[in-house]
C-alpha positions as a printed Julia matrix, in Angstrom:
274×3 Matrix{Float64}:
  23.33  -18.41  -17.67
  26.83  -18.58  -19.86
  28.81  -15.8   -19.25
  30.19  -13.94  -22.81
  33.85  -14.89  -21.77
  35.56  -16.14  -18.8
  35.66  -13.49  -16.33
  33.63  -10.77  -18.52
  31.15   -8.56  -16.25
  27.27   -9.38  -17.71
  25.22   -6.32  -18.29
  21.3    -6.54  -17.56
  18.76   -3.69  -18.85
  15.98   -3.59  -17.14
  12.78   -1.55  -18.02
  10.53   -0.51  -15.23
  13.32   -0.51  -12.89
  12.52    2.62  -10.59
  10.16    0.09   -8.61
   8.31   -3.04   -7.43
   9.5    -6.39   -9.55
  11.83   -4.39  -11.78
  13.96   -2.43   -8.58
  14.29   -6.03   -7.28
  15.23   -7.27  -10.29
  18.04   -4.47  -10.24
  19.19   -4.57   -6.99
  20.05   -8.3    -7.16
  21.4    -7.74  -10.38
  23.87   -5.34   -9.07
  24.07   -7.61   -5.91
  25.63   -9.9    -8.25
  28.29   -7.8    -9.71
  26.68   -7.49  -13.23
  26.32   -3.86  -14.81
  22.92   -2.69  -14.55
  21.28   -0.55  -16.77
  17.81    1.32  -15.61
  15.12    2.55  -18.08
  11.98    4.1   -16.31
   9.49    6.55  -17.52
   9.8     8.24  -14.0
  12.83   10.12  -13.9
  12.6    10.99  -10.35
  11.91    7.65   -9.27
  14.52    6.32  -11.42
  17.5     9.03  -10.03
  16.13    7.29   -6.79
  16.11    3.32   -7.69
  20.29    4.62   -9.5
  21.16    6.07   -6.13
  20.04    3.11   -3.86
  22.45    0.98   -5.95
  25.46    3.68   -5.24
  24.98    5.05   -9.24
  24.01    3.42  -12.4
  23.8     3.76  -15.85
  20.04    5.35  -16.46
  17.73    5.95  -19.22
  14.25    7.63  -18.92
  12.61    5.39  -21.08
   9.17    5.51  -22.85
   8.5     1.88  -23.94
   5.38    2.6   -25.92
   7.93    4.36  -28.16
   9.86    2.43  -30.23
  12.25    5.51  -30.78
  12.63    5.95  -26.92
  13.74    2.53  -26.77
  16.3     2.04  -29.47
  17.63    4.77  -27.67
  17.79    2.61  -24.67
  19.52    0.02  -26.55
  22.18    2.69  -28.3
  22.7     3.6   -24.88
  23.67    0.48  -23.39
  25.64   -1.36  -26.59
  28.18    2.08  -26.43
  28.56    1.92  -22.62
  29.27   -1.32  -22.27
  29.56   -2.99  -26.24
  27.29   -5.66  -25.42
  23.82   -6.72  -23.32
  23.59  -10.56  -21.93
  20.61   -9.83  -19.47
  17.17   -7.76  -21.07
  14.31   -7.51  -18.82
  10.94   -6.46  -20.84
   9.69   -5.65  -17.73
   8.12   -2.48  -17.41
   4.06   -2.61  -17.21
   0.84   -1.22  -16.27
  -2.39   -1.77  -14.87
  -5.79   -0.5   -16.23
  -8.76   -1.78  -14.48
 -12.54   -1.06  -14.3
 -15.45   -2.72  -15.58
 -15.05   -3.98  -19.68
 -17.82   -1.34  -20.85
 -16.97    1.66  -18.84
 -13.01    1.34  -19.64
 -12.3     4.26  -22.39
  -9.88    4.19  -25.49
  -7.47    5.65  -23.53
  -7.24    3.0   -20.99
  -6.93    0.18  -23.75
  -4.19    2.39  -25.41
  -1.76    2.92  -22.08
  -2.09   -0.83  -21.43
  -1.56   -2.35  -24.77
   0.89    0.1   -25.73
   2.84   -0.4   -22.45
   2.43   -4.16  -22.11
   2.25   -5.81  -25.1
   4.23   -2.88  -27.84
   6.92   -1.93  -24.84
   7.5    -5.92  -25.2
   7.83   -5.78  -28.96
   9.75   -2.04  -28.68
  12.08   -4.08  -26.56
  12.79   -7.37  -28.78
  13.18   -5.2   -31.86
  15.41   -2.78  -30.46
  18.19   -5.35  -28.5
  17.73   -8.99  -30.19
  19.68   -8.34  -33.72
  22.19   -6.62  -31.26
  22.26   -9.04  -28.92
  22.66  -11.86  -32.28
  25.44   -9.97  -33.45
  27.25   -9.56  -30.1
  27.99  -13.52  -29.96
  28.24  -15.49  -26.94
  24.84  -16.45  -24.71
  21.92  -13.67  -24.22
  18.62  -14.23  -22.63
  15.47  -11.81  -22.95
  13.13  -12.22  -20.39
   9.68  -10.71  -21.04
   7.43  -10.06  -17.88
   3.95  -11.2   -17.84
   1.91  -12.53  -15.38
  -0.06  -15.39  -13.76
  -2.82  -13.45  -15.09
  -1.83  -14.36  -18.56
  -3.08  -17.6   -18.44
  -5.97  -17.12  -16.84
  -8.13  -14.16  -17.08
  -9.95  -12.53  -14.17
 -12.57   -9.78  -13.82
 -12.03   -6.28  -13.75
  -8.54   -6.46  -15.56
  -9.37   -6.94  -18.82
  -6.77   -4.51  -20.46
  -4.3    -6.43  -17.85
  -5.26   -9.63  -18.59
  -5.27   -9.09  -22.46
  -2.24   -8.16  -22.7
  -0.12  -10.65  -20.42
  -1.9   -13.29  -22.71
  -0.38  -11.6   -25.47
   3.26  -11.37  -23.7
   3.03  -15.23  -22.82
   2.11  -15.53  -26.94
   5.1   -13.76  -28.13
   7.66  -14.95  -25.9
   6.78  -18.38  -27.01
   7.14  -16.92  -30.48
  10.48  -15.69  -29.83
  12.12  -18.88  -28.46
  10.76  -20.88  -31.09
  11.95  -18.35  -33.59
  15.33  -17.82  -31.68
  15.83  -22.1   -31.58
  14.98  -22.18  -35.8
  18.14  -20.39  -36.37
  20.18  -22.22  -33.48
  20.61  -18.81  -31.78
  22.6   -18.43  -28.2
  20.41  -16.35  -27.45
  17.0   -17.5   -25.46
  13.52  -16.14  -24.15
  11.84  -16.61  -21.13
   8.98  -15.67  -19.38
   8.42  -14.35  -16.51
   4.83  -15.11  -14.29
   4.97  -13.69  -11.34
   2.04  -14.45   -8.84
   1.49  -11.98   -5.79
   4.27   -9.81   -5.35
   4.03   -6.96   -2.61
   4.34   -3.96   -5.11
   2.1    -0.81   -5.32
  -0.03   -2.11   -8.18
  -2.79   -3.13   -6.45
  -2.88    0.14   -4.04
  -5.4     1.16   -6.06
  -6.35   -0.62   -9.44
  -9.64    0.15   -9.72
  -9.59    3.9    -9.22
 -12.96    5.45   -8.4
 -14.79    2.25   -9.47
 -17.08    1.64   -6.53
 -19.5    -1.33   -6.18
 -19.94   -4.18   -3.92
 -18.14   -6.82   -6.14
 -15.08   -4.6    -6.82
 -15.13   -3.75   -3.09
 -14.65   -7.43   -2.21
 -12.53   -8.4    -4.69
  -9.95   -5.54   -4.12
 -10.16   -7.28   -0.22
  -9.48  -10.69   -1.32
  -6.62   -9.22   -3.57
  -5.15   -7.72   -0.22
  -5.49  -10.7     2.0
  -3.41  -12.87   -0.82
  -0.82  -10.35   -0.91
  -1.17  -10.3     3.22
  -0.51  -14.46    3.26
   0.93  -15.43   -0.11
   3.14  -12.33   -1.24
   6.5   -12.38   -1.73
   8.78   -9.07   -1.34
  10.56   -7.52   -4.84
  14.1    -8.78   -3.45
  13.54  -12.27   -2.13
  11.12  -12.85   -5.38
  14.04  -11.83   -8.04
  16.3   -14.02   -6.05
  14.25  -16.36   -7.18
  14.0   -15.04  -10.69
  17.99  -15.59  -11.03
  17.66  -18.89   -9.93
  15.37  -19.88  -12.55
  17.76  -18.31  -15.53
  20.33  -19.83  -13.81
  19.05  -23.11  -14.63
  18.18  -22.1   -18.28
  14.24  -22.13  -17.82
  12.05  -20.9   -20.0
   9.0   -20.8   -17.78
  10.15  -18.5   -14.9
   7.24  -19.07  -12.38
   8.7   -18.24   -8.7
   5.45  -18.67   -7.09
   4.55  -22.25   -9.38
   1.88  -23.74   -7.34
  -0.04  -20.33   -8.17
   0.41  -20.4   -11.55
   0.08  -24.52  -11.82
  -3.25  -23.87   -9.8
  -4.29  -20.92  -12.18
  -3.42  -23.18  -15.77
  -4.92  -26.14  -14.42
  -8.46  -24.71  -13.49
  -8.52  -22.38  -16.69
  -7.55  -25.45  -18.94
 -10.51  -27.55  -17.16
 -12.57  -24.87  -18.22
 -11.9   -25.06  -22.12
 -11.98  -28.81  -22.35
 -15.26  -29.18  -20.26
 -16.63  -26.59  -22.68
 -17.83  -24.77  -19.0
 -18.39  -20.94  -18.98
 -15.88  -18.58  -17.38
 -16.38  -18.38  -13.66
 -14.15  -15.97  -10.96
 -11.87  -18.09   -9.54
 -12.32  -18.48   -5.44
  -9.33  -16.79   -4.92
 -11.02  -13.67   -6.19
 -14.55  -14.14   -4.67
């Protein structure tokens, strides 16, 4: 990615920065000498993440609230005058049998995972266009945004939406020849807390088997957040739209899902979830 001007320090904003993938991205950006703005809804964890970096600008942010995200943008631009990289990374998991999930589960998942991304785009992209020079918006989806899995309907639906939103964003930026670009980030298995207790009190033999297999997949194929972040930035350096550090997982899922559609077969549980 091109710097705003020779020798200038790049400014990176990361939502969901207090843990998991977001924290790994923040650490790697800091290690690269970038100015990092950390945003998260968890104030205590956010303070801890900033302390781990030896200090960083923080903003307690509810990405589902447009006013909160606009306040984050104002803080970042008031403090540094520009933003070169925006990671719309905050995300949550709501899981269980679709017919048992409540309205609050859907509101929470869609509010953070979809509306949070849209709020980030609306708050930051106009300013990034006005500032001049290159910039990039990275929206975190998932390999699950290309092929759905059982028990995760709010998560799957929201991550499919993030893929579509990011493709639309990139096409629209291209239409106006903007120096700002977009990327969709599609994590595969990454060792975070998201699958510590993904289904809460839901108890069913099929669910127990699925959780066991997910954890086994993390044990065998999972990347730690720091290794993952290094691969993410390598893709950004190349100017990739599709940021898929674990490309084999994404490619397999896309091929299987596409074949199911083209062959007009009903959806089945992928072997990795059996």
